Structures are given as structure tokens and as C-alpha cells.
C-alpha positions as CSV (number, residue, x, y, z in Angstrom):
1,X,15.7,7.9,23.9
2,X,14.4,7.6,27.3
3,X,13.2,4.6,28.8
4,X,12.3,5.4,32.6
5,X,8.9,6.1,33.8
6,X,7.7,8.6,35.5
7,X,5.3,8.1,39.0
8,X,2.4,8.6,36.3
9,X,3.4,6.3,34.3
10,X,4.1,3.9,37.1
11,X,0.8,4.3,38.3
12,X,-0.6,4.1,35.3
13,X,0.6,0.7,34.7
14,X,-0.3,-0.6,38.3
15,X,-3.9,0.6,37.7
16,X,-3.8,-1.2,34.6
17,X,-3.0,-4.4,35.8
18,X,-5.3,-4.7,38.8
19,X,-8.2,-3.9,36.0
20,X,-6.8,-7.2,33.9
21,X,-6.4,-9.0,37.0
22,X,-9.5,-8.8,38.8
23,X,-12.1,-11.8,38.2
24,X,-15.6,-10.8,36.2
25,X,-17.5,-10.9,39.4
26,X,-15.0,-8.2,41.3
27,X,-14.9,-5.9,38.1
28,X,-19.0,-6.5,38.4
29,X,-18.6,-5.2,41.9
30,X,-16.8,-2.5,41.3
31,X,-18.3,-1.2,38.6
32,X,-21.5,-1.3,40.8
33,X,-19.7,0.4,43.8
34,X,-19.1,3.6,41.0
35,X,-22.4,3.6,40.6
36,X,-22.5,2.2,36.8
37,X,-24.0,-0.9,34.9
38,X,-21.2,-3.7,34.1
39,X,-23.4,-4.0,31.2
40,X,-23.2,-0.7,29.5
41,X,-19.4,-0.2,30.7
42,X,-18.9,-3.0,28.6
43,X,-21.1,-1.9,25.4
44,X,-19.2,1.5,26.1
45,X,-15.5,-0.3,26.0
46,X,-16.4,-2.1,22.8
47,X,-17.5,0.7,20.9
48,X,-14.3,2.5,21.9
49,X,-11.9,-0.5,20.9
50,X,-13.5,-0.3,17.7
51,X,-13.7,3.0,17.4
52,X,-10.0,2.7,18.2
53,X,-9.2,0.4,15.3
54,X,-11.5,2.1,12.8
55,X,-9.4,4.8,13.0
56,X,-5.7,2.6,13.0
57,X,-7.2,1.2,9.7
58,X,-8.2,4.9,8.2
59,X,-4.5,5.3,9.0
60,X,-2.7,2.9,7.5
61,X,-5.0,3.3,4.8
62,X,-3.8,6.5,4.1
63,X,-0.7,5.8,4.6
64,X,-0.6,3.0,2.1
65,X,-2.4,5.1,-0.3
66,X,0.0,7.7,-0.5
67,X,3.6,5.0,-0.6
68,X,1.3,3.5,-3.7
69,X,0.8,7.0,-5.3
70,X,4.6,8.0,-4.8
71,X,5.7,4.6,-6.5
72,X,3.6,4.8,-9.0
73,X,4.8,8.5,-9.8
74,X,8.8,7.3,-9.2
75,X,7.5,4.5,-12.2
76,X,6.2,7.2,-14.6
77,X,8.5,9.7,-14.2
78,X,11.5,6.9,-14.6
79,X,10.3,5.2,-17.9
80,X,8.8,8.8,-19.2
81,X,11.9,10.6,-18.9
82,X,14.6,8.1,-19.7
83,X,16.0,8.0,-23.4
84,X,13.4,6.2,-26.0
85,X,15.8,6.0,-28.8
86,X,17.2,2.6,-27.8
87,X,13.7,0.8,-27.4
88,X,12.4,3.3,-30.3
89,X,14.9,1.0,-32.0
90,X,14.6,-1.8,-31.0
91,X,11.0,-2.0,-31.9
92,X,11.5,-0.8,-35.7
93,X,14.1,-3.5,-36.1
94,X,11.8,-6.2,-34.5
95,X,9.1,-4.4,-36.9
96,X,11.7,-4.7,-39.8
97,X,12.9,-8.1,-39.3
98,X,10.3,-10.3,-39.5
99,X,7.5,-8.8,-42.0
100,X,4.2,-10.8,-40.3
101,X,5.0,-9.2,-36.6
102,X,3.3,-5.8,-37.6
103,X,0.0,-7.4,-38.7
104,X,0.2,-9.9,-35.6
105,X,0.6,-7.5,-32.9
106,X,-1.9,-5.0,-34.1
107,X,-4.1,-8.4,-34.6
108,X,-3.6,-9.0,-31.2
109,X,-4.0,-6.2,-29.7
110,X,-6.6,-4.3,-32.0
111,X,-8.5,-7.7,-33.0
112,X,-7.3,-6.1,-36.9
113,X,-7.7,-2.7,-36.2
114,X,-3.9,-1.5,-35.8
115,X,-2.2,-0.3,-32.6
116,X,-2.9,2.5,-31.2
117,X,-0.7,5.5,-29.5
118,X,-1.4,3.7,-26.0
119,X,-0.1,0.0,-27.5
120,X,2.9,1.5,-28.8
121,X,3.7,3.4,-26.1
122,X,3.6,0.3,-23.6
123,X,5.2,-1.9,-26.1
124,X,8.4,1.0,-25.7
125,X,7.8,0.7,-22.2
126,X,8.4,-2.7,-22.3
127,X,11.4,-2.6,-24.4
128,X,13.2,0.4,-22.4
129,X,12.7,-2.3,-19.5
130,X,14.3,-4.6,-20.7
131,X,16.9,-2.6,-22.1
132,X,17.6,-1.4,-18.6
133,X,17.2,-5.1,-17.1
134,X,20.0,-6.1,-20.1
135,X,22.7,-3.1,-18.6
136,X,21.5,-4.4,-15.1
137,X,19.8,-1.4,-13.9
138,X,16.9,-1.9,-12.4
139,X,16.2,2.2,-11.9
140,X,16.9,2.6,-8.3
């Protein structure tokens, strides 16, 4: 990477420094000499800064949204593409080992109306995650 500044970059830096180092009265005088209203210049400058902040925030939001979508896709693909036989077997073992477990899960999940397909899928995903943790596989 080339860190050397061109003469134009050096001029720009010097110009910015000179403006930043001016007192308020010097800056007002400079603007009036250029036939500009200092208050209008301040208003336009604040508006430009606000627009820049909005633009940067929108870009950050879009990048974050994209990262979230990527993370969700990775999680969904890792849990749905994996072999569920171990999780299913574990779930069945849990149900048969405790005859009241099935009833308690139904009561908790649906107030006595039974487990839905989504409920079972969520339980299987949880069991699959537990199995991965036990094996030391964090999915990465």
C-alpha cells in the first residue's frame, strides 16, 4: 500500500487544517468575503453531515442484514442436512424410558393438544445440537 501523499492530498490536508484552526469570527469573515451567509453555510454543512451519517448507517444495516442472513442459512443447512438418526433414536429412548414424558411434553407444548410437527422438529434439532456438543463438534 502506498502511504505517500500526492501534492494534491497535501494541499487538501493543509486547507482543512487552516479551516479547522480558524476562529469562529475568522471563518464568518472568510465566508462573507466569498459572499456566503455564515448561518446558511452552517445549515448546509450540518445537512451534508447528517446525510453522510444516514448513508453510512444504511450501508452498515445492509451489511449486518446480509451477515445475519448468511448466519441463518449456515445454521439451517448444518442442522437440516445432518444425519438425524441419532437424535431421533435419542428422542424415542427418552419417550420410552419415561412413560409420562410424552404426556408432559404435550401438555407443556400445546396445553394438552399434542406435539406438532414443528415441536418434534425443534426437539430433534436440540438433541442433534446436544449430540454435536458431546462429540466436540461445534459445527464450524
